[in-house]
N, C-alpha and C positions, 0 to 999 in steps of 0.2 A: 441306476442313473447318474449320471456326474452331477457335482453341484454347481449351479448357474453362477455365475459372474456379473451379472448384472440384472436388476430387478426387472421383472416381467409381469403382464396380467395376472398371470396366474399365482404369483406370489399374494393375491388378494382374495383367492378363491375359498380359501379355508381348508384346502386340501393338502396334497402331497409338499406342494411347494411351500406353503405357506406353514407347514410343520418344520420344513428344511430351515425357514429362515427363523422362526422362533428359535430351534434348537441351536441352530451353528451360530447364530448371531445375538440374540436377545437373551434367551436364557444361558448361554454361556458368558454373557458377559455381567447380568444381573442376578445371577445365580443365587438364591436365598431361600431357607424352608418354605416361606408362604409362598412364592412364586412356583416351585418345582413342580407342584401337583400338577399345573397347567389346566385349572378349571375355570370355569366361566366366571366365578369370584374367590379373591384369595381370603383365607380365613386366618385374622389375627388377633393376637391376643392383646387384650386393652384392660383397663382398671376396670374392675368390676363383671369381666365376662370376655365374650370373643365376639367379634365385628368381621362382617363379610364387607370387601370392598371391590369397585371394579370399575373400571372405565372403557368407554370405547368410541369409536369415530364414525361418522356418518357422510357417505359420500354418493347416496343415489341420484341415479339420473335416469327420467327426471324427478324434479323435486315435489311434483305431486303426480300420485297414480291412484287408481280405481281403490279407494278402501283406504288409503292413508297419504302420508306425505314426510317430508325428512322430519319435521318437527314430532309428530307422533312416533314415526320409526325410533328416533332417537331415545325418546321417554320410555317407550314399551321395551325396547331391547335391554334397556339398562336394569329396568325393573326385572325383568325375565331374568337375567346373569344373576342378580341378586336373589330370585326367588328359587330358582332350580339348585341352589346349595342348601336350601332349608332357611334361608335368611327372611325377616320381616323387614322390608323397605324401608328407611327411614328418612332420606332425604336426596335428594339430587343435587348437582352444577350442570350449569350450562355454558359452553364456551363455543362461540361462533366466528367463523372464519368468513367474512363478506367481500365479495368483490366489489370495486368503485363502477358507478353505474345501474346496479342493481336498484329495483323499484324499492322504496321504503316500505309501502303496503305489501310486498311480498315478505319482507322481512316479519313486520307486523302480524301477519298470516299466520306463517310459521311460529312466532312466538305463543299466538293466542291457541294453534292447536297442541303445541307443548303442553300450554297450562291448562287446557280440557283434558287431555290425557293423563298429565300429572294428577290432575282433581279426579277423575275417574277412579286411578289406580289407589289415592290417598297418600301419595307422596308429594312432599312438597319441593319446587326447585328454589334451595336457598343460596345459591351462588354461583358466579357467572364471570365470563368474559368475552370481549369483543376484540376483533382485528379487521381492520380492512387492509385489502390488497391491490395492487393493480389489476386493471382490465386481463392482462394475459397471465395472470398468476393463478387464477382459479376459474371456472366456469360458471360460477353461481354464488352457491353457499356450502358451505362446508360445518357442520355442527358436530362438538364431542361432548358427550355426558358422562358423569362420574358418580356413582351411588354408593349408598353406606346403609348396610342393613345390618339388624341385631340376628345373633344367633343362638340359639339354644345348643350348648354344647353336648348336653345329654339326651338330646333327641333331634337328630339330623340324618339325614341319608348320607350312606356310605357303607363300604365294603366289598370284599371280592365278589365278583359275580360266581355263580355255581352252577353245575351241571344240573338241568331240570328248571332253572329260573324263568321267568316270562318276560317275552318284552311288549311293551305296551307302548301304543302312541294315541293322543287325545283327540286326533281327528285327521280330517283328509290332508294330504301333504301335497306341496308344490305350489299352493297356491300365490306366493308373495313373489315369488320369482318369475312367474306366469305373468301376475299383473304388471308387473313393472315391465316384461317383455312387450306386453300387448300396447300398454303405453309408449314405450320408447319407438316402437316401430310402427305406431299407426295402424295396427293391423284388424280387421274387420273380422268380428269373431261371433256365431250365432248365439255361444252359449257363453254371456260375459264372465269373465273372471276377476274378484275382487281379493286384493290382499287380505290375508288372513290377520293383520298387524295388531295385537291386541296384549296388554297386558297381563300377565300369567297368575302376578301372585294369589289374586282370589281364587282361581284353579288350585294351585299349590297347597292353599289352607286347608283343602278338603281332605288331602292326603296325609297331612300331618300326626293324626293317630298312625297311620302304617310306616312313619318314617323310619323305624327299626330296622323295617322287613323291606325296604325299599334301598337296592343295592348303588343305583347311580341314577340321576335325572340329567336331561339335558334338552336347552331348546335348539332345534335343528336350524339353524340360521346358515351362513355360508357353507356350501358342500352338501346342503340337506342331508336326508336323514340318513343315507348310507354314509357320509362321511362319520357323522357322528357315532353311530355305531361303531364305525372300525377304531375310532380313537376309546370307546367301550373297552374294547377287547385288544388293544394293543399291549403286546408284552403280557397276555394272560396264558393260562393253563387252559382255558374253555374259549370258543367260538360261537355263535350266532346262527342260529338257521332261521332265515324268513319265509312266510309264506305269500307269496305272490298275490294270491287270490284274497288275501284277509287282510291287504295293505289299503285302506281308504283313499282312492285318488276320486275327485270330481268330473262329472263328464267333461267341463270344459277345460282342465286340466288336461284330461286324458287326450281331448282332440285336439289340443295345440301340441302337446308332446307325440302324437303319433304324425299330425302333420310334417313337423320340425324337425323329427328326428330326436327329441330330447327325452331322457329319461327321468322321470318324478322323482326318484330315490337322491336325485343330486340336485333339484330344484331348493332356493331358500325357503323357509317357513318363518314365520315373524310371530306366531300366536300358536305355536304347536308345542308340545311336551312329549318327550319320549323316556323312557323310563324301563330300567329293569326290576324285579321284585322278586322275591320269594314266591315259587309257585303254590303255597298253600294260604296267599292272601289276595290272589287273582281276581277272586269275586267281589270281595269288600274294595278292591282299588277301583275296579273298574265302577262299582256302582256310585263309589264317592266322584269320580272324574265322571259321569253321566249325569250325576245329580246338579251339575253345572252346566249352565251354556256353553262355556267353553269347550265342555268336555262330552258334548251330547253325544259325539259321533266316534268314542274312544274304542278302540280295538286291540285285543290280542293279537300279534303280527309274527311272534315267532317264539323260540325259546333256546336257552344257552344249551349247549353239549361239549363235551369233552372229546367228542370226535375230530372236530377242525379246530384246533387251538390257534387261538389270535387271529381267526378268519371269520370273515361273515357271507353266508351264502345264501343263495334264495331256490326254494323250490317253486319253480316256472309254474305258469297254469297248465302247460302241456306235460309237465311231469319231469322236466330236468331239473340238473341242477348246476346253479352258475356261480360263479365267483362275483362277489360284490367288493371291489376294492376302492380304497379311498379315491376321492377325485384327483387328477395331475393338474389338468387345464382348466380353466374357466370356460363354462357353458354359458355363462352371462355374466360379464364383471359388470361392477356399479350398482349391485344390486340393493348395497346396505350401506 
């Protein structure tokens, strides 16, 4: 596909166009050893040890949706980016871009939501900034959060995925993207869908004893589970084969996807974890995840194989095998 000459909505999808923009613009310009791995958080050396550092901007529309709002989303998203690299989150910052004319009560509501989410995660918001722009410059409220976490360099996930490794997801997929879609379009549904927006640092703590045998973890947000798994095996000697029947999808998400022709594999999640681990610890990892409320529906959904290098494939419910590629265009923009 030829390189785009202008920014499109697809550049914010987390998929192929996002990777193109990061590789050809940002990584080329900012290239350094901490940025090059393109993990959810950068690992940087500091006096006395290693730190994880991350930042993210949130432009979700609508600002409030079933199960959350932009404030909760910003806190949980940044905490999760720290947690999935094995860091213990220490502190967050918050910057808001606010459109003139917006009600102060709404801004207060979002800050209260951020504080509640931060308190639940046990991570304080310690710095911030505010900018106000003209009515035509943004459509409400944008939030940027950054986070700092402590890393035990001797015990953190990491390593090449190997043939036979297991793929595990912590629960049902696609709920955040579906909940935002329902709220945005005012859809009337018989099975309500609520965003899974949640901080995952408590769930990740249950996995700490197995970090040495966990190859990689990710919270599959933009681009969904499919895009995260493609990133796992990009330029790898192995691929992943998923079992469609094993991937947990709620009735509400399944019904909406069937009605609108969406694929839950590409819908955003904001409170789910996907990981690849040594097959020898699958039982222990599943048990640890299921011991926590956010991992109660954890499931093994596939395995690594040298048969399909750098590919993600899906064994369908009817017995076929199809390629699961990285997202190209955005199924639903402005979901985080």
